[in-house]
C-alpha positions in Angstrom: 0.0 0.0 0.0 3.1 2.4 0.9 4.6 2.1 -2.6 0.7 3.0 -4.0 0.3 6.0 -2.7 4.1 7.0 -3.1 3.4 6.5 -6.6 0.0 8.6 -6.7 1.5 11.3 -4.6 4.4 11.5 -7.1 2.0 11.6 -9.7 -0.2 13.9 -8.6 2.4 16.6 -7.4 4.3 16.1 -10.9 1.2 17.1 -12.6 1.0 19.9 -10.4 4.1 21.2 -11.4 3.6 20.6 -14.9 0.3 23.3 -14.4 2.3 25.5 -12.8 5.3 25.9 -15.4 2.5 25.7 -18.0 0.5 28.5 -16.9 3.5 30.8 -16.2 4.7 30.3 -19.7 0.9 31.7 -20.7 -0.4 35.1 -20.0 0.9 38.5 -19.1 3.9 40.5 -20.6 6.4 41.9 -18.6 6.0 45.8 -17.9 8.8 47.0 -20.7 6.4 44.6 -23.2 3.8 46.0 -21.9 5.0 49.7 -22.3 6.1 48.8 -25.7 2.5 47.7 -27.2 0.9 50.7 -25.4 3.6 52.7 -27.1 2.7 51.5 -30.4 -0.7 51.9 -29.8 -0.7 55.3 -29.0 1.3 56.6 -32.1 -1.2 54.6 -34.2 -4.1 56.6 -32.2 -2.3 60.1 -31.7 -4.4 63.3 -32.8 -7.9 61.5 -31.8 -7.8 62.7 -28.2 -9.3 59.3 -27.3 -5.8 57.9 -26.2 -5.9 59.6 -22.6 -2.9 58.7 -19.8 -5.4 56.5 -18.0 -6.1 54.7 -21.3 -2.6 54.2 -21.9 -2.2 53.1 -17.9 -5.1 50.4 -18.9 -3.2 49.4 -21.7 -0.3 48.4 -19.8 -1.9 46.5 -17.0 -4.0 44.7 -19.4 -1.1 43.6 -21.2 0.8 42.6 -17.9 -2.3 40.4 -17.2 -3.1 39.0 -20.4 -0.4 39.4 -23.2 -2.1 39.4 -26.4 -5.6 38.3 -25.1 -7.0 41.7 -24.5 -10.4 43.5 -25.9 -9.7 46.7 -26.8 -13.1 49.0 -26.3 -13.4 51.4 -29.3 -15.0 54.3 -27.0 -13.4 57.7 -26.5 -11.8 57.3 -24.4 -10.4 53.7 -25.5 -10.4 51.6 -23.0 -8.9 47.8 -22.3 -9.7 44.7 -20.8 -8.9 41.3 -20.8 -10.5 39.1 -23.2 -12.0 35.2 -22.2 
C-alpha cells in the first residue's frame, strides 16, 4: 500500500508542477513589453484625443495581465480589458 500511495503522490505532484509551468508560460507580458505595445497603440491613435493617460495605464495593465489576449473597447477614451 505504501508504494501505491507514494506513486500516486508523485504523480499528483508531477502533474501540479507541469500545470504551474504551463500557466507561467502563458498570460501576461513584462512591464517593458506591455509599455512597448501601448507605445505603439498610442502612436497609432495619436491626434484623436481618445488615447488618454488613463487609457495608456489601462493598456499596460491589461497587457501585463493578459498578454495579447485583450479586448479593446473602441470608445472615447479607448479602454482595455482581458479577453476571455
